[in-house]
C-alpha positions in Angstrom: 75.3 93.6 98.1 73.2 90.5 98.6 74.0 88.6 101.8 71.4 85.7 101.6 71.1 83.3 98.7 68.7 80.6 97.6 70.7 77.3 97.9 68.2 75.5 95.8 68.9 77.6 92.7 72.3 76.9 91.2 74.0 79.3 88.8 75.0 77.6 85.5 78.7 77.4 84.7 78.0 79.1 81.4 76.5 82.1 83.2 79.6 82.3 85.5 81.8 82.2 82.5 79.9 85.0 80.8 80.3 87.1 84.0 84.0 86.5 84.2 84.3 87.3 80.4 82.7 90.6 81.2 85.0 91.2 84.1 88.0 90.6 81.8 87.0 93.7 79.7 88.0 96.0 82.6 90.7 98.5 81.9 94.2 97.8 83.3 97.6 99.6 83.4 99.5 98.9 80.2 96.6 96.5 79.3 98.4 94.0 81.6 95.2 92.3 82.7 97.0 91.0 85.8 94.0 89.4 87.4 92.8 85.8 87.9 89.5 84.4 89.2 89.3 81.3 91.3 85.7 80.0 90.8 84.2 77.7 93.3 80.9 76.1 92.3 78.6 73.9 94.4 78.7 73.0 98.1 81.8 70.8 98.0 84.0 73.6 96.5 82.5 76.5 98.4 82.7 74.4 101.5 86.5 74.4 101.2 86.5 78.2 101.3 84.1 78.4 104.3 86.1 75.8 106.2 89.3 77.8 105.7 87.8 81.3 106.3 85.0 80.6 108.8 85.4 77.3 110.7 82.3 75.5 112.0 82.9 76.6 115.6 82.8 80.3 114.6 79.6 80.1 112.5 77.0 80.1 115.2 77.5 83.8 115.8 78.0 84.8 112.2 75.7 87.7 111.3 75.1 86.7 107.7 74.3 82.9 107.7 72.6 83.3 104.3 75.9 84.2 102.8 77.1 80.6 103.3 74.3 79.5 101.0 75.8 81.2 97.9 76.1 78.5 95.2 79.2 80.2 93.7 82.2 81.9 95.2 84.7 83.8 93.1 88.1 84.8 94.5 89.6 87.7 92.5 93.4 87.5 92.6 95.9 90.1 91.6 99.3 89.1 90.1 102.0 91.8 90.8 104.6 90.0 88.7 102.4 90.4 85.6 102.8 94.2 85.9 106.6 93.9 86.4 106.9 91.7 83.3 104.7 94.0 81.3 106.5 97.1 82.3 109.9 95.5 81.4 108.7 95.2 77.8 110.3 97.6 75.3 107.3 100.0 75.1 107.1 100.4 78.9 110.8 99.9 79.9 111.4 103.6 80.1 109.1 103.9 83.1 111.5 101.9 85.3 108.5 99.9 86.7 109.8 96.7 85.2 112.6 96.4 87.8 110.3 95.0 90.5 107.0 95.5 92.4 108.7 97.8 94.8 109.4 100.3 92.0 105.6 101.0 91.8 104.5 103.9 94.0 101.0 102.5 93.9 100.1 98.8 93.3 98.0 99.0 90.2 97.5 95.3 90.2 95.1 95.8 93.1 93.3 98.6 91.4 92.9 96.7 88.2 91.7 93.6 89.9 89.2 95.7 91.8 88.0 97.2 88.5 87.5 93.7 87.0 85.7 92.6 90.2 83.3 95.6 90.0 82.5 94.8 86.4 81.7 91.2 87.5 79.4 92.6 90.3 77.6 94.9 87.9 77.2 92.2 85.3 75.7 89.9 87.9 73.2 92.6 88.9 72.3 93.2 85.2 71.6 89.4 84.8 69.3 89.4 87.8 71.7 87.6 90.1 72.7 88.6 93.6 76.3 89.2 94.5 78.3 90.4 97.5 82.0 91.4 97.7 83.6 90.8 101.1 87.1 90.8 102.6 89.1 87.8 103.8 89.9 89.6 107.1 93.2 88.0 108.0 92.3 84.6 106.6 94.2 85.1 103.3 96.9 82.4 104.1 94.3 79.8 105.1 92.2 80.5 102.0 95.2 80.5 99.7 96.3 77.1 101.2 92.8 75.6 100.9 92.4 76.8 97.3 95.9 76.2 96.1 96.5 79.9 95.3 100.2 80.5 94.8 102.2 82.8 97.1 103.2 85.1 94.2 99.6 86.3 93.8 97.3 88.1 96.1 93.5 87.6 96.6 91.7 90.9 97.1 88.6 89.4 98.7 85.7 87.1 97.7 82.5 87.4 95.7 79.5 85.4 96.7 77.1 84.9 93.7 73.7 83.3 93.3 70.0 84.0 93.3 68.6 86.1 96.1 66.9 84.3 98.9 63.1 84.6 98.8 62.9 85.3 102.6 62.5 89.1 102.9 64.1 89.1 106.4 67.2 87.5 104.9 68.1 90.8 103.3 68.4 92.8 106.5 70.7 95.7 106.2 73.8 95.9 108.4 74.8 99.0 110.3 77.2 100.0 107.5 74.4 99.9 104.9 72.3 102.2 107.0 74.9 105.0 107.0 73.8 107.8 104.7 75.6 108.3 101.4 77.8 111.3 101.1 76.5 113.9 98.7 78.4 115.1 95.6 79.0 118.4 97.4 80.9 116.6 100.1 83.3 114.7 97.8 83.8 117.0 94.8 86.7 119.5 95.0 86.7 121.7 91.9 89.9 123.2 90.8 91.9 121.7 93.6 91.3 120.5 97.1 
C-alpha cells in the first residue's frame, strides 16, 4: 500500500477506466455485480473528498501527508438492493434472499465489492502504479454528502491511486506494516478447526 504520491504525475482517465474494467471482472454472488466506483480525478475533485473526510484543521498532525497528493481517489460502493433484486429473480427466488437485505445472514454485497476493489488494487500494481486502500473511519456520512452518494448504497472505503513519490522517506512504514506476517501453519486448519 503506497501512502505517498507524486502530484506532478497524473493518471490518465483511460488508465483509470481500464483498472475499473478489470475490477468489474471480480466474482459476485449470483453474478449480481452490486458494486459502483465513484472516481475523483484531479485536485478539485479529490479536494472535495479530503475536505469532507479530513478537514484542514486536522491535517497538521496527519501521519501520511503524501496520501493527500494522490491524483485519483476511487470510492468503492456496495449496493445491497441489487442483491435483493437479483435474488428475487426466478432462478434465485427459492433462496428467500429476495425478501430484503435482512434475509441475508452475511452481507455478500460487501464481500463482492471488496473482491472488486482487490482486483483494482492488483491491476494498479501490475501497471506500475501505487495504490492504497483506507477506511472512512466514521466519516461515511460526510463523504457521501460531499460526493452525492445515495443513502441506499454503502461505501466500503477509499482507494488512493497514482504514481509513487520519488522521495524514499515518503514510503515510511507504519507500525501495522512492521507487524510480522502470520505463517501458513498459524492460519491453516486441515480437516476442521
